N, C-alpha and C positions, 0 to 999 in steps of 0.2 A: 118868552118871546112876546114882544108887543106888536099888535096888529092894528094898523091905522087904515081906515077905509075912507076914500074920497069919492064923492059921487058928482058927476057932471051931467046935466041934461034931463034926467028923469028920475022918478022915484024907484028905489030898489025893491026887490021882492021882500015880503015880510020876514021870511026866514033866511035871507041872504047872509046876514051877519053871523047867525048861529052856524050855518053850514061852512062859511069861510073860516071861522075860528076852529071848528072841529077838523076841517081838512088840513089847515096849515099847522095845527098843533101836532099832527101825525108826522110832520117832517123832522121832528126831533129824534126819531129813531135812527137817523143816519149819523148822529153824534158829530155834526158839523155846527160850530157856533153861529147862530143868527140872532142878532139883538132885536131888529125891527123888520117888519115887512109892510111895505106900503101897497095897498090895493087901490088902484085907480080905475074907476068904472066910468066909462063914457058912453053916451047914447047919441047916435047920429040921427037927426031928424030928416035928413035928405032921403027921399024914397028910393033913390038910385042904389043905395046900399042894400036894401031889401033884407035878406036873411042874415046879413053880416052887420046889422045896425048896432049891435051891442059889442063893445070892446073893453077888455079887462087887461090891465098891465100890472104885473106883480114885480116889485123891486125890493131886494133885500139890502139892508144896511147893517153895519156892525163890524165886529172883530173878524168874522168869517169872510168868505169870498163874496164878491158882488155878483148877485144872480138876478136875471131879468127874464121874465116869461110873458108872452103876449098870447091872447086868445080872442077870437071873435065868434059870435054866434047869434042865434035868433032871440035869445034872452040873456039876462045877466048870469044865470047859473051855468048855462052851456058855455058861455065865454070864459067864466071863471074856471070851470073844469078843464078846459083846454090849456089855460095859462098855468094852472096848478100842475098839470101833467108835465109841462115843459120845465118847470122849476124842479119837480121831483126827478126827472130824468137827469138834469144837471147835478143834483145832489147825489144821486145814485152813482154817477160816473166818478165824482170826486171821492166818494166813499170807497169805491172799488180800487181806485188808484192809491188810496192811503193804506190799504191792507199790506201787511208785511208778508210777501210771498217768498219762501225759501226755494230756490231752484237747484238744490243739490241733487245729484243723480245717485243711484244706488252704488255705482262704481266708486264714487268719491266717499260714500259712507263706509264701504268695505275697507278702503285704504286707511281711513282714520281709525277704524275699530281694530284693525290687525296689528 
């Protein structure tokens, strides 16, 4: 999975890239194909936004589904965590839907076996 980070407005935290790569690589456990994830980090300089001044948008591209998660917070990492949770929830839902659930009852099993 390729991770592309775009930064707009301010410098990122020194360990942001490491944390982003580590957290997004864990999404492979859902076995849903994702080729690229774009991480768009924006910093709003307007003081009106206050604690929501940092915004992170995650967008997936590739052969799998198009996923998009947004998060806002008081710093880059808090906003990233919120966006990553949104993407993870979408992936978890798709993974659960893809499971093959056999809904046969015991009565149907007895009829087949008899």
